[in-house]
N, C-alpha and C positions, 0 to 999 in steps of 0.2 A: 887406782893405784894399778900398775902394769901385771899381767898377767904371769912376766917374768921376777917381779918382784912377790907376785904372789906366791909361788913355786918356791922360791930363797925363803922367804918365812914358812913355808909348809916345812920344808927340809930340815930349816934351822931347830922348828919345834920337834917334828919327828925323831932329830939328832939330840932331844935333849933342853934344849933352850926354849923352856916355856915362856920367858920374857916374849920372845919372839913373834906369839901370838897376838901379844896388846896391838899390835900396828895390824895383824889384819881384824882384829873387834875397832878399835880407829878405824880402819878406813872402810867399812860396811857396816858398824851401826846405826848409823839415821836413817837408809833405807830399807834396813831389818828392821826397824823401829815402826817404820811408814808403811811397810810389808803389816806390819803384827797389829796395829793402831786398826789398818783398816779391815782386818778380821774381827778384831775385838770391840774394835768402838768406845775400849776406854781405857786412861792413860794408863793406870795401873796394873790394868790387865795385858796389855802392851808392853809394857816395861818386864814381866811376869816374864810372857812370850820370849821375850829378846834374851835372859838372864838364860832359861832352859834352852833354846834355839844354840845361845853361843855353847855353850857346857856341851851338847851335843855333839857340834859341829868337833868340839876339844877332841873330845870322847872319839869320834869316829874320823877321827883327822885323816890317821893311815890307811882309809878305803875311798879318800880322792885322788883320783888314780891319772886327772889334769885331760881325759878326753872332751869334756867342759870346761867353759872357764870357771874361778873358784867361789866366784859370787852368783853364778847362778846356780852350783852348787847348793851354797850356803843361803839362798835365799828359798830354795827346794825344801832345807830344812826348819827353814824359820817358818814357812808354809804350813809343812806341816802339824810342828809345835802347835801353831795356831788353833790349828783344824783339831789335834786332841785335846786340846783343853778347849775347846767349844763343847764338845762333847761331853769333857766331862762336866762341864758346869751349866750346859744348856745356856749358855749366856743369846739372849734376844733383847736388846737395847738398842731405842733409834737414837741417842743422844749423839748428838753432835762433838766433834770434838778437831779441834783448828791442829792441822799437820803444820810439824816444826818448820818455823820461822825458815829455814837454811832454805826451803822449798821450792823454788824459783819456774817461773810462769814465763814463757819466752812471749811475749808481746810488748813492742815498741809503746814509750811514750815518754813525752819529753818531761814530763810532771812527773818526780817519784813518787808524790803522796798517791796520784791515782794510781800509777803503776802499782803502789803498794795496795788501795785498794781493792784496783782489780784480784793481786794475787788472792786476798780473805775472801772476796765471794767465792770465783775459783775455787778453792781451796775446800769453803762452806759447801758448793755446791756438787762437788765430787762423792763428800763427806754425806751428803744425800743422796747418793744411788745405792742402789743395793750391794752387798760387801765383796760379791764376786767381779761384778764390772768397777765399784772404784778403785780394787784392786789392779784388777788387768789397765787401766787409764792411767794410774800412778804407772806401773811396772814401764807398759808403753810410751807415755807421753812426759811423765818428769821422772825416770830412771834409762830412758832410754834403749830398754829392753825391745831385741827381736820378737818377733812372733813365735819362730822357734825357742827362743829360751822362755818366755812366756811357758809355752806348753811343755818344755823340760819343768819349770817352776810348781806347777799347779795340775799336770797331766791331763791338759784339758785338751781336745782335737784342736788344730789349725781352723778349724770351721765355725768349731764353739768360738775361740776367740775371735775371731772375726766377728762374728755374730755377735756378740759383747761387745765390740769395742765402739758396732756401728748401732748398737740400741744404748751405748752409756753415751754418745755422743751427741746424739739426738734428744736423749734426757737433758744433757746438760745445757743444750741450746736453750732448751728449753725453759730450763731453771732461770739460766744466767741473763734471759732475753729480759727478764724482768725485774733484774736489777742493776744489768749494764748496758749502755747503750753500744758499745762497739763489740757486742758478742760472736758477732759474726764474723768478724773479724780474726779476734781466736781462733776462733774453732774452725778456723781455715785448714785443709790439709787433710 
């Protein structure tokens, strides 16, 4: 969704058209869920965070001033909601969950089955990263957020984000070298 469309729907919601919020939810729920899942590590907990996050965003929609992208503002709410839930529940789980099948990893392969297998292994490898590194990799590569947007979402410094990206790529490389023959090609960049 374009920033102009976001603003149009936000204006509609603020002017009493509650149904317009559905367009915003539909546009951003997949990545919101991915953010929540990266931190919560459990499907049901991630769903709860997304519901709470969208509710908080709706209640605070009047505070959105358009200085950043709506998606950045929303993902910040999702991130903080997930952290709140983690603090409340003291969840420490190592269980792996596979990301939503709609997540695509950019890697060229002529064989669609091999590409799907590669996506599975990359998603599984990302799930093995520490929570914050997995989230940053997801935001940067899969959602294509800039370092500045990730800084706004997480509150981490630019330098810290770059260090975590470096460490995450290094760890992913080690994990993937054991499972994929073309791991070097995937991790270039």
